[in-house]
PDB file of N, CA, C and O in Angstrom:
ATOM      1  N   MET A   1       0.863  -1.198   0.064  1.00  0.00           N
ATOM      2  CA  MET A   1      -0.013  -0.124   0.103  1.00  0.00           C
ATOM      3  C   MET A   1       0.944   1.259  -0.082  1.00  0.00           C
ATOM      4  O   MET A   1       1.970   1.347   0.592  1.00  0.00           O
ATOM      5  N   THR A   2       0.647   2.102  -0.818  1.00  0.00           N
ATOM      6  CA  THR A   2       1.313   3.274  -1.144  1.00  0.00           C
ATOM      7  C   THR A   2       0.571   4.492  -0.204  1.00  0.00           C
ATOM      8  O   THR A   2      -0.635   4.739  -0.194  1.00  0.00           O
ATOM      9  N   ALA A   3       1.623   5.174   0.572  1.00  0.00           N
ATOM     10  CA  ALA A   3       1.088   6.242   1.441  1.00  0.00           C
ATOM     11  C   ALA A   3       0.969   7.384   0.482  1.00  0.00           C
ATOM     12  O   ALA A   3       1.784   7.520  -0.431  1.00  0.00           O
ATOM     13  N   LEU A   4      -0.164   8.318   0.694  1.00  0.00           N
ATOM     14  CA  LEU A   4      -0.288   9.417  -0.095  1.00  0.00           C
ATOM     15  C   LEU A   4       0.450  10.596   0.711  1.00  0.00           C
ATOM     16  O   LEU A   4       0.153  10.905   1.864  1.00  0.00           O
ATOM     17  N   THR A   5       1.485  11.230  -0.080  1.00  0.00           N
ATOM     18  CA  THR A   5       2.380  12.237   0.469  1.00  0.00           C
ATOM     19  C   THR A   5       1.627  13.691   0.126  1.00  0.00           C
ATOM     20  O   THR A   5       1.455  14.123  -1.014  1.00  0.00           O
ATOM     21  N   ILE A   6       1.255  14.285   1.245  1.00  0.00           N
ATOM     22  CA  ILE A   6       0.608  15.655   0.848  1.00  0.00           C
ATOM     23  C   ILE A   6       1.730  16.832   1.270  1.00  0.00           C
ATOM     24  O   ILE A   6       2.301  16.896   2.358  1.00  0.00           O
ATOM     25  N   LYS A   7       1.891  17.686   0.209  1.00  0.00           N
ATOM     26  CA  LYS A   7       2.960  18.689   0.645  1.00  0.00           C
ATOM     27  C   LYS A   7       2.422  19.728   1.645  1.00  0.00           C
ATOM     28  O   LYS A   7       1.359  20.320   1.461  1.00  0.00           O
ATOM     29  N   LYS A   8       3.245  19.922   2.748  1.00  0.00           N
ATOM     30  CA  LYS A   8       2.881  20.697   3.780  1.00  0.00           C
ATOM     31  C   LYS A   8       3.636  22.064   3.688  1.00  0.00           C
ATOM     32  O   LYS A   8       4.739  22.218   4.212  1.00  0.00           O
ATOM     33  N   ASP A   9       3.037  22.974   3.048  1.00  0.00           N
ATOM     34  CA  ASP A   9       3.873  24.041   2.618  1.00  0.00           C
ATOM     35  C   ASP A   9       3.353  25.326   3.335  1.00  0.00           C
ATOM     36  O   ASP A   9       3.685  26.427   2.896  1.00  0.00           O
ATOM     37  N   ALA A  10       2.664  25.229   4.264  1.00  0.00           N
ATOM     38  CA  ALA A  10       2.173  26.600   5.314  1.00  0.00           C
ATOM     39  C   ALA A  10       2.540  26.297   6.561  1.00  0.00           C
ATOM     40  O   ALA A  10       2.419  25.161   7.021  1.00  0.00           O
ATOM     41  N   ARG A  11       3.040  27.335   7.236  1.00  0.00           N
ATOM     42  CA  ARG A  11       3.398  27.109   8.565  1.00  0.00           C
ATOM     43  C   ARG A  11       2.376  28.013   9.547  1.00  0.00           C
ATOM     44  O   ARG A  11       2.065  29.168   9.256  1.00  0.00           O
ATOM     45  N   LEU A  12       1.948  27.394  10.629  1.00  0.00           N
ATOM     46  CA  LEU A  12       1.032  27.983  11.545  1.00  0.00           C
ATOM     47  C   LEU A  12       1.692  28.164  12.911  1.00  0.00           C
ATOM     48  O   LEU A  12       1.981  27.124  13.504  1.00  0.00           O
ATOM     49  N   ASP A  13       1.965  29.297  13.482  1.00  0.00           N
ATOM     50  CA  ASP A  13       2.607  29.386  14.661  1.00  0.00           C
ATOM     51  C   ASP A  13       1.676  29.966  15.786  1.00  0.00           C
ATOM     52  O   ASP A  13       1.064  31.027  15.658  1.00  0.00           O
ATOM     53  N   LEU A  14       1.632  29.194  16.864  1.00  0.00           N
ATOM     54  CA  LEU A  14       0.729  29.464  17.896  1.00  0.00           C
ATOM     55  C   LEU A  14       1.534  29.833  19.297  1.00  0.00           C
ATOM     56  O   LEU A  14       2.562  29.238  19.623  1.00  0.00           O
ATOM     57  N   LYS A  15       1.007  30.764  19.991  1.00  0.00           N
ATOM     58  CA  LYS A  15       1.595  31.143  21.284  1.00  0.00           C
ATOM     59  C   LYS A  15       0.621  30.699  22.450  1.00  0.00           C
ATOM     60  O   LYS A  15      -0.595  30.882  22.387  1.00  0.00           O
ATOM     61  N   THR A  16       1.228  30.130  23.462  1.00  0.00           N
ATOM     62  CA  THR A  16       0.317  29.593  24.657  1.00  0.00           C
ATOM     63  C   THR A  16       1.260  29.570  25.794  1.00  0.00           C
ATOM     64  O   THR A  16       2.458  29.824  25.665  1.00  0.00           O
ATOM     65  N   THR A  17       0.712  29.271  26.867  1.00  0.00           N
ATOM     66  CA  THR A  17       1.526  29.039  28.005  1.00  0.00           C
ATOM     67  C   THR A  17       2.303  27.851  28.083  1.00  0.00           C
ATOM     68  O   THR A  17       1.986  26.916  27.348  1.00  0.00           O
ATOM     69  N   GLN A  18       3.321  27.730  28.897  1.00  0.00           N
ATOM     70  CA  GLN A  18       4.176  26.510  29.140  1.00  0.00           C
ATOM     71  C   GLN A  18       3.201  25.351  29.574  1.00  0.00           C
ATOM     72  O   GLN A  18       3.318  24.222  29.098  1.00  0.00           O
ATOM     73  N   GLN A  19       2.325  25.648  30.412  1.00  0.00           N
ATOM     74  CA  GLN A  19       1.493  24.550  31.066  1.00  0.00           C
ATOM     75  C   GLN A  19       0.526  24.175  29.956  1.00  0.00           C
ATOM     76  O   GLN A  19       0.130  23.010  30.016  1.00  0.00           O
ATOM     77  N   ASN A  20       0.053  24.926  28.938  1.00  0.00           N
ATOM     78  CA  ASN A  20      -0.856  24.406  28.073  1.00  0.00           C
ATOM     79  C   ASN A  20      -0.114  23.596  26.971  1.00  0.00           C
ATOM     80  O   ASN A  20      -0.665  22.675  26.367  1.00  0.00           O
ATOM     81  N   LYS A  21       1.216  24.005  26.733  1.00  0.00           N
ATOM     82  CA  LYS A  21       2.091  23.251  25.850  1.00  0.00           C
ATOM     83  C   LYS A  21       2.303  21.725  26.313  1.00  0.00           C
ATOM     84  O   LYS A  21       2.226  20.707  25.624  1.00  0.00           O
ATOM     85  N   GLU A  22       2.585  21.859  27.641  1.00  0.00           N
ATOM     86  CA  GLU A  22       2.816  20.489  28.166  1.00  0.00           C
ATOM     87  C   GLU A  22       1.679  19.580  28.200  1.00  0.00           C
ATOM     88  O   GLU A  22       1.784  18.379  27.950  1.00  0.00           O
ATOM     89  N   LEU A  23       0.560  20.180  28.522  1.00  0.00           N
ATOM     90  CA  LEU A  23      -0.657  19.304  28.404  1.00  0.00           C
ATOM     91  C   LEU A  23      -0.995  18.889  27.134  1.00  0.00           C
ATOM     92  O   LEU A  23      -1.543  17.790  27.042  1.00  0.00           O
ATOM     93  N   LEU A  24      -0.765  19.599  26.024  1.00  0.00           N
ATOM     94  CA  LEU A  24      -0.912  19.178  24.605  1.00  0.00           C
ATOM     95  C   LEU A  24       0.017  18.179  24.333  1.00  0.00           C
ATOM     96  O   LEU A  24      -0.387  17.167  23.760  1.00  0.00           O
ATOM     97  N   VAL A  25       1.379  18.296  24.690  1.00  0.00           N
ATOM     98  CA  VAL A  25       2.201  17.208  24.372  1.00  0.00           C
ATOM     99  C   VAL A  25       1.828  15.992  24.948  1.00  0.00           C
ATOM    100  O   VAL A  25       1.784  14.988  24.238  1.00  0.00           O
ATOM    101  N   GLN A  26       1.480  15.928  26.448  1.00  0.00           N
ATOM    102  CA  GLN A  26       0.981  14.636  26.977  1.00  0.00           C
ATOM    103  C   GLN A  26      -0.260  14.231  26.337  1.00  0.00           C
ATOM    104  O   GLN A  26      -0.372  13.021  26.137  1.00  0.00           O
ATOM    105  N   ALA A  27      -1.154  14.936  25.998  1.00  0.00           N
ATOM    106  CA  ALA A  27      -2.415  14.300  25.280  1.00  0.00           C
ATOM    107  C   ALA A  27      -1.967  13.776  24.010  1.00  0.00           C
ATOM    108  O   ALA A  27      -2.435  12.693  23.656  1.00  0.00           O
ATOM    109  N   ALA A  28      -1.196  14.328  23.323  1.00  0.00           N
ATOM    110  CA  ALA A  28      -0.899  13.835  22.077  1.00  0.00           C
ATOM    111  C   ALA A  28      -0.031  12.458  22.037  1.00  0.00           C
ATOM    112  O   ALA A  28      -0.108  11.609  21.150  1.00  0.00           O
ATOM    113  N   LEU A  29       0.854  12.413  23.240  1.00  0.00           N
ATOM    114  CA  LEU A  29       1.611  11.142  23.441  1.00  0.00           C
ATOM    115  C   LEU A  29       0.602   9.994  23.758  1.00  0.00           C
ATOM    116  O   LEU A  29       0.734   8.876  23.259  1.00  0.00           O
ATOM    117  N   VAL A  30      -0.488  10.345  24.674  1.00  0.00           N
ATOM    118  CA  VAL A  30      -1.492   9.470  25.082  1.00  0.00           C
ATOM    119  C   VAL A  30      -2.242   8.824  23.791  1.00  0.00           C
ATOM    120  O   VAL A  30      -2.418   7.610  23.695  1.00  0.00           O
ATOM    121  N   ARG A  31      -2.639   9.700  22.873  1.00  0.00           N
ATOM    122  CA  ARG A  31      -3.111   9.507  21.686  1.00  0.00           C
ATOM    123  C   ARG A  31      -2.207   8.732  20.517  1.00  0.00           C
ATOM    124  O   ARG A  31      -2.686   8.213  19.508  1.00  0.00           O
ATOM    125  N   GLY A  32      -1.048   8.761  20.810  1.00  0.00           N
ATOM    126  CA  GLY A  32      -0.062   8.158  19.775  1.00  0.00           C
ATOM    127  C   GLY A  32       0.218   8.992  18.567  1.00  0.00           C
ATOM    128  O   GLY A  32       0.768   8.538  17.564  1.00  0.00           O
ATOM    129  N   VAL A  33      -0.171  10.197  18.696  1.00  0.00           N
ATOM    130  CA  VAL A  33       0.147  11.064  17.339  1.00  0.00           C
ATOM    131  C   VAL A  33       0.882  12.177  17.808  1.00  0.00           C
ATOM    132  O   VAL A  33       0.914  12.514  18.991  1.00  0.00           O
ATOM    133  N   ASP A  34       1.568  12.842  16.734  1.00  0.00           N
ATOM    134  CA  ASP A  34       2.299  13.930  16.827  1.00  0.00           C
ATOM    135  C   ASP A  34       1.413  15.197  17.393  1.00  0.00           C
ATOM    136  O   ASP A  34       0.183  15.151  17.352  1.00  0.00           O
ATOM    137  N   MET A  35       2.087  16.277  17.899  1.00  0.00           N
ATOM    138  CA  MET A  35       1.187  17.344  18.473  1.00  0.00           C
ATOM    139  C   MET A  35       0.513  18.232  17.364  1.00  0.00           C
ATOM    140  O   MET A  35      -0.484  18.908  17.622  1.00  0.00           O
ATOM    141  N   THR A  36       1.121  18.202  16.068  1.00  0.00           N
ATOM    142  CA  THR A  36       0.445  18.775  15.039  1.00  0.00           C
ATOM    143  C   THR A  36      -0.673  18.162  14.627  1.00  0.00           C
ATOM    144  O   THR A  36      -1.694  18.828  14.453  1.00  0.00           O
ATOM    145  N   THR A  37      -0.654  17.017  14.445  1.00  0.00           N
ATOM    146  CA  THR A  37      -2.066  16.203  14.255  1.00  0.00           C
ATOM    147  C   THR A  37      -2.976  16.323  15.316  1.00  0.00           C
ATOM    148  O   THR A  37      -4.149  16.612  15.082  1.00  0.00           O
ATOM    149  N   PHE A  38      -2.536  16.118  16.545  1.00  0.00           N
ATOM    150  CA  PHE A  38      -3.513  16.395  17.795  1.00  0.00           C
ATOM    151  C   PHE A  38      -4.009  17.779  17.827  1.00  0.00           C
ATOM    152  O   PHE A  38      -5.125  17.975  18.308  1.00  0.00           O
ATOM    153  N   ILE A  39      -3.372  18.683  17.411  1.00  0.00           N
ATOM    154  CA  ILE A  39      -4.114  20.110  17.361  1.00  0.00           C
ATOM    155  C   ILE A  39      -4.876  20.444  16.129  1.00  0.00           C
ATOM    156  O   ILE A  39      -5.964  21.016  16.190  1.00  0.00           O
ATOM    157  N   ILE A  40      -4.262  20.059  14.904  1.00  0.00           N
ATOM    158  CA  ILE A  40      -4.848  20.408  13.653  1.00  0.00           C
ATOM    159  C   ILE A  40      -6.165  19.761  13.424  1.00  0.00           C
ATOM    160  O   ILE A  40      -7.123  20.459  13.093  1.00  0.00           O
ATOM    161  N   GLU A  41      -6.291  18.388  13.587  1.00  0.00           N
ATOM    162  CA  GLU A  41      -7.489  17.666  13.287  1.00  0.00           C
ATOM    163  C   GLU A  41      -8.748  18.127  13.994  1.00  0.00           C
ATOM    164  O   GLU A  41      -9.742  18.201  13.272  1.00  0.00           O
ATOM    165  N   PRO A  42      -8.891  18.446  15.252  1.00  0.00           N
ATOM    166  CA  PRO A  42      -9.973  18.896  15.784  1.00  0.00           C
ATOM    167  C   PRO A  42     -10.427  20.403  15.205  1.00  0.00           C
ATOM    168  O   PRO A  42     -11.584  20.685  14.894  1.00  0.00           O
ATOM    169  N   ALA A  43      -9.264  21.329  15.122  1.00  0.00           N
ATOM    170  CA  ALA A  43      -9.418  22.524  14.511  1.00  0.00           C
ATOM    171  C   ALA A  43      -9.988  22.548  13.089  1.00  0.00           C
ATOM    172  O   ALA A  43     -10.707  23.463  12.690  1.00  0.00           O
ATOM    173  N   LEU A  44      -9.660  21.588  12.413  1.00  0.00           N
ATOM    174  CA  LEU A  44     -10.138  21.541  11.017  1.00  0.00           C
ATOM    175  C   LEU A  44     -11.519  21.113  10.964  1.00  0.00           C
ATOM    176  O   LEU A  44     -12.242  21.573  10.080  1.00  0.00           O
ATOM    177  N   LYS A  45     -11.995  20.235  11.859  1.00  0.00           N
ATOM    178  CA  LYS A  45     -13.228  19.678  11.905  1.00  0.00           C
ATOM    179  C   LYS A  45     -14.139  20.992  12.368  1.00  0.00           C
ATOM    180  O   LYS A  45     -15.195  21.237  11.786  1.00  0.00           O
ATOM    181  N   ALA A  46     -13.729  21.684  13.282  1.00  0.00           N
ATOM    182  CA  ALA A  46     -14.522  22.640  13.710  1.00  0.00           C
ATOM    183  C   ALA A  46     -14.755  23.792  12.700  1.00  0.00           C
ATOM    184  O   ALA A  46     -15.836  24.358  12.543  1.00  0.00           O
ATOM    185  N   ALA A  47     -13.467  24.103  11.951  1.00  0.00           N
ATOM    186  CA  ALA A  47     -13.454  25.023  10.827  1.00  0.00           C
ATOM    187  C   ALA A  47     -14.545  24.639   9.678  1.00  0.00           C
ATOM    188  O   ALA A  47     -15.293  25.472   9.167  1.00  0.00           O
ATOM    189  N   ARG A  48     -14.527  23.467   9.398  1.00  0.00           N
ATOM    190  CA  ARG A  48     -15.404  22.903   8.247  1.00  0.00           C
ATOM    191  C   ARG A  48     -16.773  23.101   8.738  1.00  0.00           C
ATOM    192  O   ARG A  48     -17.625  23.584   7.992  1.00  0.00           O
ATOM    193  N   GLU A  49     -17.070  22.714  10.094  1.00  0.00           N
ATOM    194  CA  GLU A  49     -18.534  22.987  10.643  1.00  0.00           C
ATOM    195  C   GLU A  49     -18.952  24.430  10.546  1.00  0.00           C
ATOM    196  O   GLU A  49     -20.052  24.723  10.075  1.00  0.00           O
ATOM    197  N   VAL A  50     -18.233  25.202  10.913  1.00  0.00           N
ATOM    198  CA  VAL A  50     -18.384  26.863  10.990  1.00  0.00           C
ATOM    199  C   VAL A  50     -18.618  27.196   9.383  1.00  0.00           C
ATOM    200  O   VAL A  50     -19.712  27.707   9.144  1.00  0.00           O
ATOM    201  N   VAL A  51     -17.861  27.007   8.400  1.00  0.00           N
ATOM    202  CA  VAL A  51     -17.980  27.218   7.309  1.00  0.00           C
ATOM    203  C   VAL A  51     -19.219  26.757   6.578  1.00  0.00           C
ATOM    204  O   VAL A  51     -19.908  27.465   5.844  1.00  0.00           O
ATOM    205  N   MET A  52     -19.443  25.319   6.904  1.00  0.00           N
ATOM    206  CA  MET A  52     -20.714  24.760   6.407  1.00  0.00           C
ATOM    207  C   MET A  52     -22.060  25.405   6.849  1.00  0.00           C
ATOM    208  O   MET A  52     -23.072  25.574   6.168  1.00  0.00           O
ATOM    209  N   GLN A  53     -21.809  25.757   8.288  1.00  0.00           N
ATOM    210  CA  GLN A  53     -23.180  26.325   8.893  1.00  0.00           C
ATOM    211  C   GLN A  53     -23.371  27.820   8.152  1.00  0.00           C
ATOM    212  O   GLN A  53     -24.484  28.180   7.766  1.00  0.00           O
ATOM    213  N   SER A  54     -22.338  28.540   8.013  1.00  0.00           N
ATOM    214  CA  SER A  54     -22.455  29.825   7.353  1.00  0.00           C
ATOM    215  C   SER A  54     -22.945  29.632   5.992  1.00  0.00           C
ATOM    216  O   SER A  54     -23.681  30.543   5.610  1.00  0.00           O
ATOM    217  N   GLN A  55     -22.745  28.746   5.208  1.00  0.00           N
ATOM    218  CA  GLN A  55     -23.139  28.641   3.968  1.00  0.00           C
ATOM    219  C   GLN A  55     -24.619  28.230   3.916  1.00  0.00           C
ATOM    220  O   GLN A  55     -25.390  28.619   3.038  1.00  0.00           O
ATOM    221  N   LEU A  56     -24.959  27.399   4.945  1.00  0.00           N
ATOM    222  CA  LEU A  56     -26.458  27.024   5.013  1.00  0.00           C
ATOM    223  C   LEU A  56     -27.146  28.220   5.376  1.00  0.00           C
ATOM    224  O   LEU A  56     -28.244  28.441   4.866  1.00  0.00           O
ATOM    225  N   GLN A  57     -26.553  29.168   6.342  1.00  0.00           N
ATOM    226  CA  GLN A  57     -27.279  30.204   6.587  1.00  0.00           C
ATOM    227  C   GLN A  57     -27.515  31.346   5.491  1.00  0.00           C
ATOM    228  O   GLN A  57     -28.524  32.052   5.477  1.00  0.00           O
ATOM    229  N   ALA A  58     -26.464  31.441   4.577  1.00  0.00           N
ATOM    230  CA  ALA A  58     -26.613  32.269   3.585  1.00  0.00           C
ATOM    231  C   ALA A  58     -27.705  31.693   2.510  1.00  0.00           C
ATOM    232  O   ALA A  58     -28.433  32.429   1.844  1.00  0.00           O
ATOM    233  N   GLU A  59     -27.707  30.387   2.450  1.00  0.00           N
ATOM    234  CA  GLU A  59     -28.704  29.801   1.386  1.00  0.00           C
ATOM    235  C   GLU A  59     -29.983  29.967   2.081  1.00  0.00           C
ATOM    236  O   GLU A  59     -30.938  30.248   1.357  1.00  0.00           O
ATOM    237  N   GLU A  60     -30.191  29.854   3.307  1.00  0.00           N
ATOM    238  CA  GLU A  60     -31.500  30.107   3.956  1.00  0.00           C
ATOM    239  C   GLU A  60     -32.133  31.553   3.788  1.00  0.00           C
ATOM    240  O   GLU A  60     -33.302  31.835   3.523  1.00  0.00           O
ATOM    241  N   GLN A  61     -31.088  32.367   4.004  1.00  0.00           N
ATOM    242  CA  GLN A  61     -31.360  33.885   3.863  1.00  0.00           C
ATOM    243  C   GLN A  61     -31.869  34.267   2.291  1.00  0.00           C
ATOM    244  O   GLN A  61     -32.837  34.974   2.009  1.00  0.00           O
ATOM    245  N   LYS A  62     -31.021  33.654   1.429  1.00  0.00           N
ATOM    246  CA  LYS A  62     -31.516  33.874   0.069  1.00  0.00           C
ATOM    247  C   LYS A  62     -32.932  33.280  -0.083  1.00  0.00           C
ATOM    248  O   LYS A  62     -33.855  33.953  -0.543  1.00  0.00           O
ATOM    249  N   ALA A  63     -33.063  32.112   0.281  1.00  0.00           N
ATOM    250  CA  ALA A  63     -34.427  31.328  -0.017  1.00  0.00           C
ATOM    251  C   ALA A  63     -35.594  32.234   0.798  1.00  0.00           C
ATOM    252  O   ALA A  63     -36.700  32.345   0.268  1.00  0.00           O
ATOM    253  N   LEU A  64     -35.336  32.855   2.049  1.00  0.00           N
ATOM    254  CA  LEU A  64     -36.399  33.540   2.667  1.00  0.00           C
ATOM    255  C   LEU A  64     -36.705  34.936   1.842  1.00  0.00           C
ATOM    256  O   LEU A  64     -37.837  35.402   1.712  1.00  0.00           O
ATOM    257  N   TYR A  65     -35.508  35.520   1.310  1.00  0.00           N
ATOM    258  CA  TYR A  65     -35.598  36.802   0.645  1.00  0.00           C
ATOM    259  C   TYR A  65     -36.388  36.425  -0.606  1.00  0.00           C
ATOM    260  O   TYR A  65     -37.406  37.077  -0.836  1.00  0.00           O
ATOM    261  N   GLU A  66     -36.025  35.418  -1.464  1.00  0.00           N
ATOM    262  CA  GLU A  66     -36.744  35.135  -2.657  1.00  0.00           C
ATOM    263  C   GLU A  66     -38.322  34.809  -2.342  1.00  0.00           C
ATOM    264  O   GLU A  66     -39.200  35.202  -3.109  1.00  0.00           O
ATOM    265  N   ALA A  67     -38.602  34.089  -1.201  1.00  0.00           N
ATOM    266  CA  ALA A  67     -39.916  33.936  -0.968  1.00  0.00           C
ATOM    267  C   ALA A  67     -40.696  35.093  -0.701  1.00  0.00           C
ATOM    268  O   ALA A  67     -41.874  35.166  -1.051  1.00  0.00           O
ATOM    269  N   LEU A  68     -40.049  36.081  -0.045  1.00  0.00           N
ATOM    270  CA  LEU A  68     -40.685  37.347   0.378  1.00  0.00           C
ATOM    271  C   LEU A  68     -40.755  38.397  -0.880  1.00  0.00           C
ATOM    272  O   LEU A  68     -41.617  39.277  -0.897  1.00  0.00           O
ATOM    273  N   ALA A  69     -39.941  38.271  -1.772  1.00  0.00           N
ATOM    274  CA  ALA A  69     -39.780  39.089  -2.825  1.00  0.00           C
ATOM    275  C   ALA A  69     -40.880  38.893  -3.991  1.00  0.00           C
ATOM    276  O   ALA A  69     -41.241  39.764  -4.782  1.00  0.00           O
ATOM    277  N   LYS A  70     -41.332  37.560  -3.924  1.00  0.00           N
ATOM    278  CA  LYS A  70     -42.565  37.331  -4.908  1.00  0.00           C
ATOM    279  C   LYS A  70     -43.804  36.994  -4.096  1.00  0.00           C
ATOM    280  O   LYS A  70     -44.002  35.847  -3.693  1.00  0.00           O
ATOM    281  N   PRO A  71     -44.640  38.003  -3.860  1.00  0.00           N
ATOM    282  CA  PRO A  71     -45.847  37.775  -3.082  1.00  0.00           C
ATOM    283  C   PRO A  71     -46.744  36.630  -3.826  1.00  0.00           C
ATOM    284  O   PRO A  71     -46.766  36.557  -5.054  1.00  0.00           O
ATOM    285  N   SER A  72     -47.442  35.789  -3.030  1.00  0.00           N
ATOM    286  CA  SER A  72     -48.261  34.952  -3.419  1.00  0.00           C
ATOM    287  C   SER A  72     -49.644  35.328  -3.813  1.00  0.00           C
ATOM    288  O   SER A  72     -49.965  36.458  -3.447  1.00  0.00           O
ATOM    289  N   ALA A  73     -50.434  34.736  -4.392  1.00  0.00           N
ATOM    290  CA  ALA A  73     -51.874  35.097  -4.832  1.00  0.00           C
ATOM    291  C   ALA A  73     -52.622  35.091  -3.650  1.00  0.00           C
ATOM    292  O   ALA A  73     -52.328  34.241  -2.810  1.00  0.00           O
ATOM    293  N   PRO A  74     -53.507  35.853  -3.429  1.00  0.00           N
ATOM    294  CA  PRO A  74     -54.494  35.866  -2.237  1.00  0.00           C
ATOM    295  C   PRO A  74     -55.422  34.440  -2.111  1.00  0.00           C
ATOM    296  O   PRO A  74     -55.933  33.892  -3.088  1.00  0.00           O
ATOM    297  N   THR A  75     -55.512  34.052  -0.998  1.00  0.00           N
ATOM    298  CA  THR A  75     -56.159  32.760  -0.913  1.00  0.00           C
ATOM    299  C   THR A  75     -57.672  33.169  -0.989  1.00  0.00           C
ATOM    300  O   THR A  75     -58.068  34.332  -0.914  1.00  0.00           O
ATOM    301  N   LYS A  76     -58.525  31.980  -1.158  1.00  0.00           N
ATOM    302  CA  LYS A  76     -60.028  32.273  -0.779  1.00  0.00           C
ATOM    303  C   LYS A  76     -60.281  32.929   0.300  1.00  0.00           C
ATOM    304  O   LYS A  76     -60.948  33.963   0.315  1.00  0.00           O
ATOM    305  N   ALA A  77     -59.739  32.353   1.367  1.00  0.00           N
ATOM    306  CA  ALA A  77     -60.116  32.890   2.648  1.00  0.00           C
ATOM    307  C   ALA A  77     -59.774  34.376   3.090  1.00  0.00           C
ATOM    308  O   ALA A  77     -60.446  35.073   3.849  1.00  0.00           O
ATOM    309  N   LEU A  78     -58.535  34.727   2.426  1.00  0.00           N
ATOM    310  CA  LEU A  78     -58.238  36.130   2.490  1.00  0.00           C
ATOM    311  C   LEU A  78     -59.132  36.947   1.610  1.00  0.00           C
ATOM    312  O   LEU A  78     -59.370  38.101   1.966  1.00  0.00           O
ATOM    313  N   LYS A  79     -59.654  36.487   0.509  1.00  0.00           N
ATOM    314  CA  LYS A  79     -60.595  37.288  -0.278  1.00  0.00           C
ATOM    315  C   LYS A  79     -61.878  37.402   0.312  1.00  0.00           C
ATOM    316  O   LYS A  79     -62.601  38.370   0.073  1.00  0.00           O
ATOM    317  N   GLU A  80     -62.260  36.336   1.185  1.00  0.00           N
ATOM    318  CA  GLU A  80     -63.595  36.370   2.001  1.00  0.00           C
ATOM    319  C   GLU A  80     -63.415  37.438   3.002  1.00  0.00           C
ATOM    320  O   GLU A  80     -64.341  38.220   3.215  1.00  0.00           O
ATOM    321  N   LEU A  81     -62.222  37.537   3.674  1.00  0.00           N
ATOM    322  CA  LEU A  81     -62.158  38.410   4.824  1.00  0.00           C
ATOM    323  C   LEU A  81     -62.048  39.850   4.149  1.00  0.00           C
ATOM    324  O   LEU A  81     -62.632  40.785   4.696  1.00  0.00           O
ATOM    325  N   MET A  82     -61.363  40.049   3.046  1.00  0.00           N
ATOM    326  CA  MET A  82     -61.325  41.419   2.590  1.00  0.00           C
ATOM    327  C   MET A  82     -62.761  41.864   2.012  1.00  0.00           C
ATOM    328  O   MET A  82     -63.015  43.060   1.872  1.00  0.00           O
ATOM    329  N   ALA A  83     -63.661  40.892   1.694  1.00  0.00           N
ATOM    330  CA  ALA A  83     -64.912  41.298   1.347  1.00  0.00           C
ATOM    331  C   ALA A  83     -65.776  41.714   2.429  1.00  0.00           C
ATOM    332  O   ALA A  83     -66.799  42.346   2.165  1.00  0.00           O
ATOM    333  N   LEU A  84     -65.438  41.393   3.747  1.00  0.00           N
ATOM    334  CA  LEU A  84     -66.326  41.992   4.778  1.00  0.00           C
ATOM    335  C   LEU A  84     -66.150  43.415   5.040  1.00  0.00           C
ATOM    336  O   LEU A  84     -66.992  43.953   5.760  1.00  0.00           O
ATOM    337  N   GLY A  85     -65.199  44.104   4.576  1.00  0.00           N
ATOM    338  CA  GLY A  85     -64.978  45.375   4.428  1.00  0.00           C
ATOM    339  C   GLY A  85     -64.213  45.732   5.824  1.00  0.00           C
ATOM    340  O   GLY A  85     -63.841  44.830   6.575  1.00  0.00           O
ATOM    341  N   PRO A  86     -63.995  47.185   6.131  1.00  0.00           N
ATOM    342  CA  PRO A  86     -63.240  47.556   7.214  1.00  0.00           C
ATOM    343  C   PRO A  86     -63.846  47.078   8.602  1.00  0.00           C
ATOM    344  O   PRO A  86     -65.001  46.684   8.764  1.00  0.00           O
ATOM    345  N   ILE A  87     -62.931  47.176   9.506  1.00  0.00           N
ATOM    346  CA  ILE A  87     -63.451  46.703  10.858  1.00  0.00           C
ATOM    347  C   ILE A  87     -63.846  47.804  11.612  1.00  0.00           C
ATOM    348  O   ILE A  87     -62.990  48.674  11.767  1.00  0.00           O
ATOM    349  N   ASP A  88     -64.861  47.961  12.082  1.00  0.00           N
ATOM    350  CA  ASP A  88     -65.446  48.995  12.957  1.00  0.00           C
ATOM    351  C   ASP A  88     -64.954  48.793  14.331  1.00  0.00           C
ATOM    352  O   ASP A  88     -65.297  47.839  15.029  1.00  0.00           O
ATOM    353  N   GLU A  89     -64.079  49.789  14.723  1.00  0.00           N
ATOM    354  CA  GLU A  89     -63.374  49.652  16.200  1.00  0.00           C
ATOM    355  C   GLU A  89     -64.190  50.463  17.245  1.00  0.00           C
ATOM    356  O   GLU A  89     -63.705  50.514  18.375  1.00  0.00           O
ATOM    357  N   SER A  90     -65.487  51.170  16.994  1.00  0.00           N
ATOM    358  CA  SER A  90     -66.092  51.930  17.947  1.00  0.00           C
ATOM    359  C   SER A  90     -66.931  50.896  18.798  1.00  0.00           C
ATOM    360  O   SER A  90     -67.603  51.284  19.754  1.00  0.00           O
TER     361      SER A  90
END
């Protein structure tokens, strides 16, 4: 089986406390992965979810706008209501 090699050509620098770094190192060791993998995989998953959710919201907003932009024909019930005339509030 041939391993797929992906060129890693971007660097991401993070600042944290020594205590946080030690905790990340320890957790990565427990998982049996390097620290980059331990940190980047959940971050990428969260990023995908955020982007997908924002795309869904944009699509939903567009659908709502399109629905409001073209008024529907009045229903039979609305026509009957309008035929009753103005409401007397006195």
